[in-house]
C-alpha positions as CSV (number, residue, x, y, z in Angstrom):
1,M,-4.3,-10.5,-74.5
2,H,-2.8,-9.2,-71.4
3,T,-0.1,-6.7,-71.1
4,G,2.9,-7.4,-69.0
5,R,1.7,-4.9,-66.4
6,E,-1.6,-6.6,-65.9
7,A,0.1,-10.0,-65.6
8,K,2.6,-8.7,-63.1
9,G,-0.2,-7.2,-61.0
10,R,-2.2,-10.4,-61.0
11,H,0.9,-12.5,-60.3
12,S,2.1,-10.4,-57.3
13,S,-1.4,-10.3,-55.8
14,C,-1.6,-14.1,-55.7
15,F,1.4,-14.1,-53.4
16,L,-0.1,-11.7,-50.9
17,R,-1.4,-13.6,-47.9
18,G,-1.9,-13.4,-44.2
19,Y,0.0,-15.0,-41.4
20,T,-0.5,-18.7,-40.8
21,L,-1.7,-20.0,-37.5
22,I,1.7,-21.4,-36.7
23,E,3.4,-18.0,-37.2
24,V,0.9,-16.3,-34.9
25,L,1.4,-19.0,-32.2
26,I,5.2,-18.6,-32.4
27,V,4.9,-14.8,-32.0
28,V,2.5,-15.2,-29.0
29,T,4.8,-17.8,-27.4
30,V,7.8,-15.6,-27.8
31,L,5.9,-12.6,-26.3
32,G,4.7,-14.8,-23.4
33,I,8.3,-15.9,-22.7
34,M,9.5,-12.3,-22.8
35,G,6.6,-11.2,-20.5
36,A,7.5,-13.9,-18.0
37,M,11.0,-12.6,-17.9
38,V,9.9,-8.9,-17.4
39,I,7.3,-9.4,-14.7
40,P,9.7,-10.6,-12.0
41,Q,12.0,-7.6,-12.8
42,V,9.0,-5.3,-12.2
43,A,8.3,-7.0,-8.9
44,S,12.0,-6.7,-8.0
45,A,12.0,-3.0,-8.8
46,D,9.0,-2.5,-6.5
47,S,10.8,-4.3,-3.7
48,L,13.9,-2.2,-4.3
49,R,11.8,1.0,-4.0
50,T,10.4,-0.2,-0.7
51,R,13.8,-0.9,0.6
52,A,14.9,2.6,-0.5
53,A,12.0,4.0,1.6
54,V,13.2,2.0,4.6
55,R,16.8,3.2,4.2
56,A,15.7,6.8,3.8
57,V,13.6,6.7,7.0
58,I,16.5,5.0,8.9
59,A,18.9,7.7,7.5
60,D,16.7,10.5,8.7
61,I,16.3,9.0,12.2
62,T,20.1,8.6,12.4
63,Y,20.5,12.2,11.2
64,I,18.3,13.8,13.8
65,Q,19.9,11.7,16.6
66,S,23.4,12.9,15.4
67,D,22.1,16.4,15.1
68,A,20.8,16.4,18.6
69,M,24.2,15.3,19.9
70,A,26.2,17.7,17.7
71,F,24.2,20.8,18.7
72,Q,23.2,19.5,22.2
73,R,19.6,20.3,21.5
74,G,16.5,18.2,21.4
75,R,15.3,16.8,18.1
76,A,12.2,15.0,17.0
77,M,10.7,13.2,14.1
78,L,7.0,13.2,13.4
79,F,5.6,10.2,11.5
80,D,2.3,11.1,9.8
81,V,0.6,7.9,8.6
82,A,-2.3,9.9,7.0
83,T,-0.1,12.0,4.7
84,N,2.6,9.3,4.4
85,T,5.3,11.7,5.5
86,T,8.0,12.2,8.1
87,L,9.2,15.5,9.4
88,G,12.3,16.4,11.4
89,L,11.9,19.0,14.1
90,E,13.9,21.1,16.6
91,V,12.7,20.8,20.2
92,N,12.4,24.4,21.4
93,G,9.8,23.9,24.1
94,P,7.5,21.5,25.8
95,V,5.3,21.3,22.7
96,L,6.5,20.6,19.2
97,D,5.7,23.3,16.7
98,I,5.4,21.7,13.3
99,E,5.1,25.1,11.5
100,N,8.1,26.9,12.9
101,D,10.6,24.3,14.2
102,V,11.2,22.2,11.1
103,L,14.8,21.2,10.7
104,F,16.6,22.8,7.7
105,E,18.2,20.4,5.3
106,P,19.9,22.1,2.3
107,T,20.3,19.0,0.2
108,R,16.5,18.5,-0.1
109,A,14.4,20.4,-2.7
110,S,12.1,21.8,0.0
111,G,15.1,22.8,2.2
112,R,13.3,20.9,5.0
113,L,14.1,17.6,6.7
114,E,11.0,15.9,5.4
115,L,10.4,12.7,3.6
116,N,7.4,12.0,1.4
117,L,7.1,8.2,0.9
118,A,4.6,8.9,-1.9
119,D,7.5,10.2,-4.0
120,A,8.1,8.2,-7.1
121,T,11.5,7.2,-5.8
122,F,9.8,5.0,-3.2
123,G,7.2,3.5,-5.6
124,L,4.0,2.8,-3.7
125,S,5.5,2.6,-0.2
126,R,3.4,3.6,2.7
127,L,3.9,4.2,6.4
128,G,1.8,1.2,7.5
129,S,1.8,1.9,11.3
130,V,3.8,3.8,13.8
131,N,3.9,3.1,17.6
132,I,6.6,5.0,19.5
133,D,5.8,5.3,23.2
134,G,2.2,5.0,22.2
135,G,2.3,7.8,19.7
136,N,3.8,8.9,16.3
137,V,6.8,11.1,17.4
138,L,10.3,10.0,18.1
139,I,12.1,12.4,20.4
140,F,15.8,12.6,21.2
141,D,17.2,14.7,24.1
142,E,20.4,16.8,23.8
143,M,22.5,13.8,24.3
144,G,20.8,11.8,21.6
145,A,18.9,9.5,24.0
146,P,15.3,8.7,23.1
147,V,12.8,10.3,25.6
148,T,9.0,10.3,25.8
149,T,8.3,14.0,25.8
150,P,9.9,17.2,24.4
151,Q,12.4,18.6,27.0
152,G,11.6,15.6,29.2
153,N,13.9,13.1,30.7
154,A,11.7,10.0,31.0
155,P,13.4,7.3,28.9
156,S,11.6,6.0,25.9
157,T,10.4,2.5,25.6
158,G,11.3,2.5,22.0
159,G,9.0,1.8,19.1
160,L,8.0,0.0,15.9
161,I,7.4,1.4,12.5
162,V,6.0,-0.6,9.6
163,I,6.6,0.4,6.0
164,D,4.4,-1.4,3.5
165,G,5.3,-1.8,-0.2
166,P,3.4,-3.3,-3.1
167,V,5.5,-6.5,-2.9
168,D,6.7,-6.7,0.7
169,S,6.7,-5.0,4.1
170,Y,9.4,-4.1,6.5
171,W,9.6,-3.3,10.2
172,L,11.9,-0.8,11.9
173,R,12.5,-1.2,15.6
174,I,13.9,1.7,17.6
175,D,15.7,0.8,20.8
176,G,14.4,2.8,23.8
177,F,17.7,3.0,25.5
178,T,20.1,3.9,22.6
179,G,17.8,4.9,19.7
180,H,19.6,2.3,17.6
181,V,17.4,1.3,14.6
182,T,17.1,-2.3,13.4
183,S,15.0,-3.4,10.5
184,G,13.8,-6.5,8.7
185,R,11.4,-7.9,6.2
186,I,8.0,-9.0,7.5
187,D,7.5,-12.6,6.5
188,P,3.9,-12.9,5.1
189,N,3.9,-16.6,6.1
190,D,4.7,-15.9,9.7
191,P,1.4,-15.6,11.7
192,A,3.3,-13.6,14.4
193,G,4.0,-11.0,11.7
């Protein structure tokens, strides 16, 4: 004869079972739908981070041009593709001194007018290419006009900067006469780029 406890243990163990195939398929389907909703959001976040990098570079270019006019002193911005950084400089002679002439910017953690596109804020953005008068330095004279050399007066021909992100790429065009910056998204389907 069985006691109540033994019967209860046997009775409850017969109701223990695994998941049915239908239940597993429903869970997998729901997870698949949720994943399909999240993946575009991640791609959108990457695109937003690349756009933030573009806006930050444009803001720094505008800042150094305004600073040149405000203080009536030459200013420059160095674009270093290898280190994925930009650096704002004072023009204090015919040669730029990247050690001693870095522009002070109190709102930045480093206190310097520099931008590191490898920062998490900008995701995986990179300086893809830089061509400003055949080089990688944008120089403004004391009146805020783009010029080809520090303390020179030869007008710039302008330039093009490409910023690449994990999802899309953008171009920044600097007008050689005014220094005005325009930007746009590079269409991957356009063979002209």
